[in-house]
C-alpha positions in Angstrom: 79.9 149.8 76.2 83.6 149.1 76.2 83.8 149.2 80.0 80.8 146.9 80.4 82.3 144.4 77.9 85.6 144.4 79.8 83.8 143.9 83.1 81.8 141.1 81.7 85.0 139.5 80.2 86.8 139.8 83.5 83.8 138.3 85.3 83.6 135.3 82.9 87.3 134.7 83.1 87.1 134.8 86.9 84.2 132.3 86.8 86.3 130.0 84.5 89.3 130.4 86.8 87.2 129.6 89.9 85.8 126.5 88.1 89.2 125.3 87.1 90.7 125.9 90.5 87.6 124.2 92.1 88.2 121.2 89.9 91.9 121.1 90.8 91.0 121.4 94.5 88.4 118.7 94.3 90.7 116.4 92.3 93.6 117.0 94.7 91.3 116.4 97.7 90.2 113.1 96.2 93.9 112.2 95.5 94.7 113.0 99.2 91.9 110.8 100.3 93.2 108.0 98.0 96.7 108.5 99.5 95.3 108.3 103.0 93.5 105.0 102.1 96.6 103.5 100.6 98.8 104.5 103.5 96.3 102.9 105.9 96.5 99.7 103.8 100.3 99.9 103.9 100.3 100.5 107.6 98.2 97.3 108.0 101.1 95.4 106.3 100.2 95.4 102.6 103.4 96.6 101.1 102.3 95.7 97.6 100.1 98.8 97.4 101.3 101.7 95.2 100.2 105.3 94.6 99.4 106.4 91.1 99.3 110.0 89.8 99.0 111.7 86.4 101.7 113.9 84.9 100.2 117.2 86.0 98.8 116.1 89.4 99.9 118.3 92.3 100.4 115.1 94.4 102.8 113.5 91.8 105.9 114.3 93.8 104.4 113.0 97.1 103.2 109.8 95.4 106.7 109.2 94.0 108.4 109.7 97.3 105.9 107.5 99.2 106.3 104.7 96.6 110.1 104.9 97.0 109.8 104.6 100.8 107.4 101.7 100.5 109.5 99.8 98.0 112.6 100.4 100.1 110.9 99.1 103.3 109.4 96.2 101.3 112.9 95.2 100.1 114.2 95.4 103.7 111.4 93.1 104.9 112.0 90.6 102.1 115.8 90.6 102.9 114.9 90.2 106.6 112.7 87.2 105.9 115.4 85.7 103.7 118.0 86.2 106.4 115.6 84.8 109.0 115.0 81.7 107.0 118.7 81.4 106.2 119.7 81.7 109.8 117.1 79.2 110.8 118.6 76.8 108.3 122.1 77.7 109.6 121.1 76.9 113.2 119.6 73.5 112.0 122.9 72.7 110.2 124.9 73.9 113.2 123.0 71.6 115.6 123.9 68.7 113.4 127.5 69.6 112.6 128.4 70.5 116.2 126.3 67.9 118.1 127.4 64.9 116.1 131.2 65.2 116.5 130.8 66.5 120.0 128.7 63.5 121.1 131.1 61.2 119.4 134.1 62.9 121.1 132.5 62.6 124.5 131.7 59.0 123.9 135.3 58.1 123.1 136.6 60.0 126.0 134.1 58.4 128.4 135.2 55.0 127.1 138.8 55.8 128.0 137.9 57.4 131.3 135.6 54.6 132.6 138.1 51.9 131.5 135.8 50.3 128.9 138.6 50.0 126.4 141.6 47.8 127.2 145.1 49.2 127.3 146.1 48.4 123.7 142.9 50.1 122.4 143.4 53.4 124.3 145.8 54.9 121.8 143.4 54.2 119.0 140.5 55.8 120.9 142.7 58.8 121.8 143.7 59.3 118.2 140.0 59.2 117.1 139.0 61.6 119.9 141.8 64.0 118.8 140.6 63.9 115.2 137.0 64.6 116.3 138.2 67.5 118.5 140.3 68.8 115.6 137.3 68.7 113.2 135.1 70.5 115.8 137.8 73.1 116.3 138.1 73.7 112.5 134.3 74.0 112.2 134.1 76.5 115.0 136.9 78.6 113.5 135.3 78.6 110.1 132.0 79.6 111.7 133.5 82.5 113.5 135.3 83.6 110.3 132.1 83.5 108.3 130.1 85.4 111.0 132.8 88.2 111.1 132.6 88.5 107.3 128.8 88.3 107.1 128.4 91.0 109.8 131.0 93.3 108.3 133.3 93.1 111.3 136.3 91.6 109.5 139.2 94.1 109.3 141.2 94.1 106.1 144.7 95.5 105.5 144.7 96.3 101.8 148.1 97.1 100.1 149.5 97.2 96.6 150.9 93.7 96.3 152.5 91.8 93.4 150.0 89.0 93.1 152.3 86.9 91.0 155.0 86.8 93.8 152.3 86.4 96.5 150.8 83.4 94.6 154.2 81.7 94.3 154.8 82.1 98.1 151.5 80.5 98.9 152.0 77.6 96.4 155.4 76.8 97.9 153.7 75.7 101.1 151.3 73.5 99.1 153.7 71.6 96.9 154.8 69.2 99.7 151.2 68.5 100.5 150.3 67.7 96.9 153.3 65.4 96.6 152.3 63.6 99.8 148.7 63.2 98.5 150.0 61.9 95.1 148.7 64.9 93.3 150.7 66.2 90.3 150.6 69.9 89.5 151.0 72.2 86.6 151.7 75.9 87.3 151.6 78.6 84.6 152.5 81.8 86.4 154.0 84.7 84.4 157.2 86.5 85.3 155.9 90.1 84.9 154.5 91.9 87.9 150.8 92.6 88.3 149.9 94.8 91.3 146.6 94.2 93.0 145.1 95.8 96.1 145.3 92.8 98.3 145.0 91.8 101.9 147.7 89.1 102.0 146.1 87.1 104.8 142.8 87.1 103.1 144.3 86.2 99.7 146.1 83.3 101.3 142.9 82.1 102.9 141.2 82.2 99.4 143.8 80.0 97.8 144.1 77.7 100.8 140.3 77.1 100.9 140.3 76.2 97.2 143.3 73.9 97.4 141.9 72.3 100.6 138.5 71.8 98.9 140.2 70.0 96.0 142.2 67.6 98.3 139.2 67.0 100.6 136.4 66.5 98.1 137.5 66.1 94.5 139.5 62.8 94.5 141.7 64.6 91.9 145.2 63.4 90.9 146.2 66.7 89.1 145.9 70.4 89.9 146.4 73.1 87.2 146.9 76.7 88.2 147.2 79.5 85.6 147.5 83.2 86.2 147.2 85.8 83.5 146.1 89.4 82.8 142.6 89.8 81.2 141.7 93.4 80.4 141.8 95.3 83.8 141.8 92.1 85.9 144.2 89.4 87.0 142.6 86.1 86.1 143.4 83.0 88.2 142.1 79.6 87.2 142.5 76.6 89.5 141.4 73.3 87.8 141.4 69.7 88.8 140.7 66.3 87.1 138.6 65.0 90.0 135.0 63.7 90.1 133.5 67.1 89.4 130.4 68.7 90.7 126.9 68.1 89.3 124.8 70.7 87.6 122.3 70.7 90.4 125.0 71.6 93.0 127.4 73.8 91.0 125.0 76.8 91.4 124.9 76.5 95.2 128.5 75.7 96.2 129.2 79.2 97.4 126.2 79.2 99.7 126.9 78.9 103.4 126.4 75.4 104.9 125.8 73.9 101.4 127.4 70.5 101.1 127.3 68.4 97.9 128.0 65.4 100.0 124.5 65.0 101.5 125.6 62.2 103.8 128.5 64.5 105.0 130.9 61.6 104.8 133.7 63.7 103.5 133.7 66.0 106.5 134.1 69.8 106.1 131.9 72.6 107.5 130.1 73.7 104.3 131.5 77.2 105.0 134.8 77.1 103.2 133.6 78.2 99.8 131.1 80.7 101.3 134.0 82.3 103.1 136.1 82.2 100.0 133.5 84.1 98.0 133.1 86.7 100.7 136.8 87.3 100.8 136.9 87.6 97.0 134.0 90.1 97.0 135.8 92.1 99.7 138.6 92.6 97.2 136.1 93.9 94.6 136.7 90.6 92.8 134.6 87.8 91.3 134.7 84.0 91.6 133.0 81.4 89.4 133.0 77.7 89.1 132.6 75.4 86.1 132.4 71.6 86.2 131.6 68.5 84.3 130.9 65.3 86.3 133.7 62.9 85.9 136.1 65.4 84.3 136.9 67.8 87.2 136.2 71.3 88.3 137.6 74.8 87.6 137.5 77.8 89.8 137.9 81.2 88.1 138.9 84.2 90.2 139.1 87.8 88.9 140.9 90.6 90.9 140.9 94.2 89.6 144.4 95.5 88.8 145.6 98.4 90.8 
């Protein structure tokens, strides 16, 4: 009787195991069918599809990995579409910013070449043509600089630099410019040394772009620069008392080709601040802007201490 009971027990257990395994196989087969259906949908271009699995499903790991791959590729497609739209906008802006001064330049030169202008007007036309050519040259140089940064082809030479002394050197070149423009200045730079991992040329371009932007666009009569240590960063604030930037524009000023002056009467390429931000980010730093219309603008830069 004991032997028969054991045999019957083993038989029943075997039946239960077979039923359980059959259920697992059937459920797994259905899950694989579902995965195949979702993959076909994804292959057709629907990257919003996701695979779902329960905690104890055998396909849980596969679903997780496939979802990761789909989300990664979806993000790449989204970024590609953004870049495509952005570059289309860039090309549209380029066609305007290059064609307009180039057409004007050619017109002035043709007037001189064909003798349309009289002798005493030639100098005036030559001066205007030179200014147009210079603006075009500056724009092309800014464009090349931005493209190198955006593509990651810019080569940096980072070294431990005393940012206090480096800032003083750069400002020395700007003081005569400010005085000529009738702009007063207040400089609050400490004596102690703060070493930062800097590319000197890039840092000079950062400050030059900000100072140039103030002179060109702000209508300011005063510039204030402060440099101080804040936690593990060197904080540089560059303020002016100019016309300021509206709330609608302040959030976009670091975007490429963005110009607050819709009529473009102030000149400029719309790339200066975009380049500045890229250079700051290359230093593992941060840059912000604060402004109140009619009261001026403040640029805040943070560079990590070495």
